[in-house]
C-alpha positions as CSV (number, residue, x, y, z in Angstrom):
1,M,11.1,-8.7,1.4
2,T,12.5,-6.1,-0.9
3,E,13.4,-8.8,-3.5
4,A,9.9,-10.3,-3.1
5,Q,8.3,-6.8,-3.6
6,R,10.3,-6.2,-6.8
7,H,9.4,-9.6,-8.2
8,C,5.7,-9.1,-7.6
9,R,5.7,-5.6,-9.1
10,E,7.5,-6.8,-12.2
11,N,5.5,-9.9,-12.8
12,Y,2.1,-9.3,-11.2
13,M,0.7,-6.3,-9.4
14,D,2.3,-6.2,-5.9
15,L,2.8,-8.2,-2.7
16,A,-0.5,-9.3,-1.4
17,T,-2.7,-7.1,0.7
18,I,-4.9,-8.9,3.2
19,R,-8.1,-6.8,3.7
20,D,-10.2,-9.1,5.9
21,L,-10.6,-12.7,7.1
22,E,-12.1,-13.7,3.8
23,D,-8.8,-12.8,2.1
24,L,-6.9,-14.7,4.7
25,E,-9.1,-17.8,4.2
26,T,-8.5,-17.5,0.4
27,L,-4.8,-17.6,0.9
28,K,-5.1,-20.8,3.1
29,T,-6.8,-22.6,0.1
30,L,-4.3,-21.7,-2.7
31,K,-3.8,-24.5,-5.2
32,T,-0.2,-24.6,-4.1
33,P,-0.6,-24.7,-0.3
34,I,1.9,-22.7,1.8
35,Q,3.2,-24.9,4.6
36,S,5.1,-22.3,6.7
37,R,5.8,-18.6,6.5
38,A,5.4,-16.2,3.6
39,W,5.8,-12.5,3.0
40,A,2.7,-10.4,2.5
41,G,2.7,-6.6,1.7
42,L,2.6,-5.1,5.1
43,Y,5.8,-3.3,6.4
44,D,6.8,-0.8,9.0
45,D,7.9,2.4,7.3
46,V,10.9,3.2,9.5
47,D,12.3,5.7,7.1
48,S,9.3,8.0,6.9
49,W,10.3,10.5,9.7
50,R,9.1,14.0,8.9
51,W,8.3,17.3,10.6
52,S,4.7,18.3,11.4
53,L,5.6,21.8,10.0
54,S,5.9,20.9,6.3
55,N,6.4,24.4,4.8
56,A,9.4,23.9,2.6
57,S,10.5,27.6,2.8
58,F,11.0,27.1,6.6
59,Y,14.0,24.8,5.9
60,K,17.3,25.3,4.3
61,P,18.8,22.4,2.2
62,G,19.5,19.4,4.5
63,E,17.6,20.8,7.5
64,T,14.6,18.5,7.2
65,E,17.1,15.6,7.7
66,F,18.8,16.9,10.9
67,R,18.5,14.4,13.7
68,R,20.0,14.1,17.2
69,W,18.9,10.7,18.4
70,Q,20.1,9.3,21.7
71,L,22.4,6.4,21.4
72,G,20.4,3.3,20.4
73,E,17.5,5.4,19.2
74,P,15.2,5.3,17.3
75,H,14.0,1.8,18.4
76,N,11.6,1.5,15.5
77,R,9.6,-1.0,17.6
78,L,6.1,-1.4,18.9
79,K,4.2,1.8,18.1
80,E,7.0,4.3,18.7
81,Y,6.1,6.7,15.9
82,C,6.6,10.1,17.7
83,T,9.6,11.9,19.1
84,L,10.4,13.5,22.5
85,L,13.2,15.8,23.4
86,T,15.1,15.0,26.7
87,P,16.4,17.6,29.1
88,D,19.9,16.7,27.8
89,G,18.8,17.8,24.3
90,E,18.7,14.3,22.9
91,W,15.8,12.6,21.0
92,R,13.9,9.4,21.6
93,D,11.1,7.7,19.7
94,I,8.1,6.9,21.8
95,M,4.4,5.9,21.5
96,C,2.3,8.8,20.4
97,D,-0.4,8.2,23.1
98,E,2.1,8.9,26.0
99,I,1.3,12.2,27.7
100,L,4.0,15.0,27.7
101,P,4.1,18.8,27.5
102,P,4.7,20.1,24.0
103,I,7.0,22.7,22.6
104,C,5.2,24.8,20.0
105,Y,6.7,27.0,17.3
106,D,5.3,30.4,16.7
107,V,6.2,32.3,13.6
108,T,4.6,35.6,14.7
109,G,4.9,35.5,18.5
110,P,7.4,37.3,20.7
111,D,9.0,33.9,21.5
112,T,9.8,31.5,18.7
113,Y,9.5,28.4,20.9
114,V,6.8,28.2,23.5
115,F,6.7,25.7,26.3
116,I,3.2,24.5,27.1
117,N,2.9,23.2,30.7
118,T,0.0,20.8,30.0
119,L,0.3,17.1,29.5
120,M,-1.0,15.9,26.1
121,T,-0.7,13.0,23.7
122,W,1.3,13.8,20.5
123,P,-1.8,14.2,18.3
124,E,-3.3,16.5,20.9
125,A,-0.1,18.5,21.1
126,Q,-0.1,18.9,17.3
127,S,-3.7,20.1,17.3
128,Y,-3.0,22.6,20.2
129,C,0.1,24.1,18.6
130,R,-1.6,24.5,15.2
131,E,-4.6,26.2,16.9
132,H,-2.8,28.5,19.2
133,H,0.6,29.0,17.5
134,T,2.0,27.8,14.2
135,D,2.8,24.1,14.8
136,L,4.8,21.7,16.9
137,A,8.5,22.7,17.1
138,S,10.8,21.7,14.3
139,V,14.5,21.3,15.1
140,R,16.5,22.2,12.0
141,N,20.1,22.2,13.4
142,M,22.2,22.2,16.6
143,E,21.4,25.9,17.2
144,D,17.6,25.2,17.3
145,N,18.3,22.2,19.5
146,A,20.3,24.3,22.0
147,R,17.6,27.0,22.1
148,L,14.9,24.4,22.8
149,S,16.9,23.1,25.7
150,T,16.8,26.5,27.4
151,V,12.9,26.7,27.4
152,I,11.8,23.1,28.3
153,N,12.3,23.6,32.1
154,G,14.1,20.3,32.5
155,E,11.1,18.4,31.1
156,F,10.7,15.6,28.5
157,V,8.7,17.3,25.8
158,W,7.1,16.6,22.4
159,I,8.7,18.0,19.3
160,G,7.1,17.8,15.8
161,L,8.9,14.8,14.4
162,S,6.8,11.7,13.7
163,R,6.7,8.8,11.2
164,D,4.2,6.5,9.5
165,G,3.6,3.1,11.0
166,W,2.7,-0.1,9.3
167,K,1.5,0.3,5.7
168,W,0.7,-1.9,2.7
169,S,3.1,-2.1,-0.2
170,D,0.4,-1.3,-2.8
171,G,-0.8,1.8,-0.9
172,S,-4.0,0.2,0.4
173,D,-5.6,1.8,3.5
174,S,-6.8,-1.5,4.9
175,S,-6.6,-1.5,8.7
176,F,-7.2,-5.2,9.1
177,R,-4.6,-7.0,11.3
178,N,-4.2,-10.6,12.5
179,W,-1.2,-10.5,14.7
180,N,-0.3,-13.5,16.9
181,P,-1.3,-12.4,20.4
182,N,2.2,-13.1,21.6
183,E,3.9,-11.1,18.9
184,L,6.0,-8.1,19.9
185,V,5.1,-6.2,16.7
186,G,8.0,-4.5,15.0
187,L,10.7,-5.4,17.6
188,Y,13.9,-3.7,16.5
189,T,14.7,-4.9,13.0
190,K,11.5,-7.0,12.6
191,S,9.7,-4.6,10.3
192,C,8.0,-6.8,7.7
193,L,4.9,-8.9,7.8
194,S,5.2,-12.7,7.6
195,V,2.0,-14.8,7.5
196,D,2.5,-18.1,9.5
197,F,0.4,-20.7,7.8
198,S,1.5,-23.4,10.2
199,A,-0.2,-21.2,12.9
200,D,-3.6,-20.8,11.2
201,G,-2.4,-17.7,9.2
202,Q,-1.5,-15.6,12.2
203,W,0.9,-12.7,11.5
204,E,4.3,-12.1,12.9
205,S,6.9,-9.4,12.3
206,L,10.1,-10.6,10.8
207,D,13.5,-9.1,9.8
208,C,13.0,-7.9,6.3
209,N,16.4,-9.4,5.2
210,V,15.3,-12.9,6.0
211,K,14.6,-15.0,2.8
212,S,11.1,-16.4,2.7
213,A,8.4,-17.5,0.4
214,F,6.0,-14.7,-0.6
215,I,2.5,-14.0,-2.0
216,C,1.8,-11.8,-5.0
217,Y,-1.5,-10.6,-6.2
218,S,-2.7,-9.8,-9.7
219,D,-5.8,-8.6,-11.5
220,I,-8.4,-11.2,-12.3
221,V,-7.0,-13.7,-14.8
222,V,-8.8,-13.6,-18.1
223,S,-8.7,-16.4,-20.6
224,K,-8.9,-15.1,-24.2
225,R,-9.4,-17.2,-27.3
226,V,-9.7,-16.3,-31.0
227,V,-12.2,-18.5,-32.9
228,K,-12.9,-18.4,-36.6
229,V,-16.6,-18.8,-37.5
230,R,-18.4,-19.4,-40.9
231,L,-21.7,-17.7,-41.4
232,E,-24.2,-18.5,-44.1
233,K,-26.5,-15.7,-45.0
234,S,-30.2,-16.7,-44.9
235,S,-31.1,-13.6,-46.8
236,S,-29.2,-11.7,-49.5
237,S,-30.5,-8.4,-48.0
238,L,-28.7,-9.1,-44.6
239,D,-25.9,-6.5,-44.2
240,L,-23.1,-8.1,-42.1
241,K,-21.5,-4.6,-41.7
242,D,-24.5,-3.3,-39.9
243,P,-23.5,-2.8,-36.2
244,V,-27.0,-3.9,-35.1
245,V,-26.7,-7.1,-37.1
246,M,-23.1,-7.8,-35.7
247,E,-24.3,-7.2,-32.1
248,D,-27.3,-9.6,-32.6
249,L,-25.0,-12.3,-34.0
250,L,-22.8,-12.0,-30.9
251,K,-25.8,-12.4,-28.6
252,K,-26.8,-15.6,-30.4
253,L,-23.3,-17.0,-30.3
254,K,-23.1,-16.3,-26.6
255,Q,-26.4,-18.1,-26.0
256,R,-25.2,-21.1,-28.0
257,L,-22.1,-21.3,-25.9
258,E,-24.1,-21.1,-22.7
259,D,-26.5,-23.8,-23.9
260,Q,-23.4,-26.0,-24.4
261,G,-22.5,-25.6,-20.8
262,L,-19.8,-22.9,-21.0
263,N,-20.7,-20.8,-17.9
264,G,-19.1,-17.8,-16.3
265,D,-18.6,-14.2,-17.5
266,I,-18.4,-14.6,-21.3
267,K,-17.6,-11.6,-23.3
268,L,-17.5,-11.8,-27.2
269,S,-16.3,-9.3,-29.7
270,W,-15.5,-9.3,-33.4
271,R,-11.9,-9.1,-34.5
272,K,-11.0,-6.9,-37.4
273,Q,-8.6,-8.2,-40.1
274,S,-5.6,-6.3,-41.4
275,D,-7.8,-4.5,-43.9
276,G,-10.2,-3.3,-41.2
277,E,-13.0,-5.7,-42.2
278,V,-14.5,-8.3,-39.9
279,F,-16.1,-10.6,-42.5
280,H,-14.7,-11.8,-45.8
281,K,-16.7,-13.6,-48.5
282,E,-15.4,-17.1,-48.9
283,E,-14.5,-18.4,-52.3
284,K,-16.5,-21.4,-53.4
285,T,-13.5,-23.4,-54.4
286,Q,-11.9,-22.9,-51.0
287,K,-15.2,-23.9,-49.3
288,R,-15.3,-27.2,-51.3
289,R,-11.7,-28.0,-50.4
290,D,-12.4,-27.5,-46.7
291,E,-15.4,-29.8,-46.9
292,L,-13.4,-32.7,-48.5
């Protein structure tokens, strides 16, 4: 998928974003039909773990990257985007809508870490800690981790580490999803979106290292053509350098093209020559030669 993303960004815009069912139907009717699976731009951002307390002055160099995951963690599967601390001082990723007591950090209180004996989801815990203390607890090093273990009362608790979930390669905020109902989304290494066109365009998560066809998107393709025209002045007083006259000529040319059946969004403009002029008076001898 990384190779596909690079190719799309270098040659088009990016891997395709699928915003709704209409986009999906458009992909099903491409001029070159896709018979099996293909990468689109959705991926699970498993490397985006960050602390709720984002104040840079709180951390020494390298402390924002400190981790103490339990063996086999993080799973990076399903919707396990939040982190709990076990009574043994190890970390697990878990779904954010589970209910656990949080550990808050308080920069001004008598106790740096405060155990809240109330069950909450991770977003609720974050809001509570920010309202009543400073934020959910950050764990910067083994010393912090040991101190937390002394105040959690043998409970599994929320700490402030979380990550982003599935996001589009081009940064789009589209929430449209079309997962296969039987799909275990993001199971272990299956962190990239594959559209299965043999299953009516349903989505499945796939190992990002698998080689697959892929779908890029680009801006609207514009066909551009330069055409030389010959104008014969009906009046010697007509000033072809007058912007009003030039604009009127373009309108008449556009109408002539539409009358001849050229439909669509037609945009005409005059092209300046190397000397900055649009029109040049044609020599009579050259005109006669062209007419022969």
